[in-house]
N, C-alpha and C positions, 0 to 999 in steps of 0.2 A: 915452790909460792910465787915466784913471777910469770910461770907459763898460766896460773889462775887469773892473777890480775892481767897479764897482757892476753887473756882469754885466746889461749895456744897460738900467739902470733908465732913468726919466725922470729922475730926479733929478741922473743924472752929470753934466751940464754944472753944475748949481746946487752939486754938492758939490768939482765941481772948482774953479769959481770962489771958493769960501770956501776950499780950501784955497789954492788960490794968494795969495791976500791973508793966511791965517794965517800962511803962510812969509816973507811978504814984510814983516811984522810982527816976527817973529821975532829976539829977539835975537840969534841965531847964524846968520842968513840969510847976509851975507858971508861967514863962516869956512865954511859949508858950501858955497857952490858957490866958495867957491879950493879947498876940499877936492875937488870933483867929488861931493858926499854930495847935492847940491842934489835930484837927482831920486829919491835911495831917500827924503829924507827926508819931500819932497812926497807919495810912495805912500804912507807912511805915515799921512801928516795925510788921505788920499784916505779911505783903509782903514778906521781908527779910526772919523772922521766919518759913515762911510755904513752900518756895520757894529755901530758899540755905541750903544745905549741911552742912555746917560751924557752921549756925546759934546755938544761946545758947539755944532756944528751940529744933532746931531735936539733938543736944548733951544730953539735958537732959531729953528727952521726948521719942524720938525715940529709941537712941542708948542706953538706960538702958536697963544693964544687958544682952545685944548682945554680945557675941566673936565673935572678928574678926581675919579673918586672910589673908594671903597674897596668889594673885595666886602663877605663875611660876617661881616668881624672885628668885633667890641665894641670901644668905643671904649678899653678896659682893654688889649685883646690890641694894637690899634695902639701905642699906647706903649711895649711890651716890645718890638718890634720896631723893630731899632736897624739904620739904616743903616753898613754898612763902607766907609768911604772909603776907606782903606786899602787893600783888597781889589780897589776898582774899580781903582784908580789900578792896582794889582799887575797886573789882566787888562790892562788897556790897554796899558800897556806890555810885557806878554808878548806880545800882539798884535802891537804893533810892532816887537817884537824876530823874531819869527817872519817879519814880511815882511822884514824887512831880511836877516834869515840867506836866503830865497829869491833874495836880489838880489846878494846878496855872491860865491859860487863855488855851484859846481853841488854840491861835499860838503855845505855847509851848507843848501843847496835840497832834498838826498836828507835831509838832519837833520830839516829843519822838517818837510817833508811828512809823514814815517811818525810822525813827534811827534803829527803836527794826528791823523793817520789812528787814533794809539790811544790820544789823548785820545776819541775817538769809538768807538772798540770797543779797552777795553784789556785785548786778551787776544793774545799774540803770537803763539801759535798759531792761529789763525783768520786773523790778519794775514798768517800766510806762507804759508797756505790761499790767502788771495785775490788777496795779493800774486805769489804765486811766489819772492818773497825768501826766504832762510832764518831762522830763528825767530832764532838767535844775533844775527844782522847786523840784524832789527831789532832786538833788546834792546839790542846795542850803541849804537846809531843813536841810539837813542830815550833811552837814557841820556847820551850825548854833547850832546844837544841839551837835555836837562836843564840838564847841569852850564854849559854856554854860558849858558843863558838866565840860571841862577842869578850867575852872573860879571857879566853885562851888568847884572841888577838892582842886585848889591853896586856896582858900576863908579857907577850912578844913583841911589844911597843909595835904593835903594828896598826897603824890609823889609814883607813880607809871609809869614809862615811858617802854613802850614796846607795 
């Protein structure tokens, strides 16, 4: 599963081990196992760990020992740029929700896939030409995915309006 999510990267085994360890230390580990949701949860950990540059995995293993510098920003400009933790948390949560949707049912897979395609190409007509799916079906699926994501964010008390 990790090799597929990491698209064959040499890091796939390391990410898998990190995900399993993270899952085993998670407070809801046993609850998720009992509910039969452990595999979905672990796949979300793998996806977020590998694809997010702000994940704990990225910080611990990819960034360890690296020296970071700023580009041509002056000291004053650097102070004005403020990192938005809420936005980052929301983005990671949305990525996890989309992964969970893909694993849940064919209907949710369809909605999440079209939603991701729409993010890359925010034009229903162009997506319709590329996929052969009617424009109204795409717009309906994207709207349903958006509502599902907002519902899941609300359940998890993740608030971000932008």
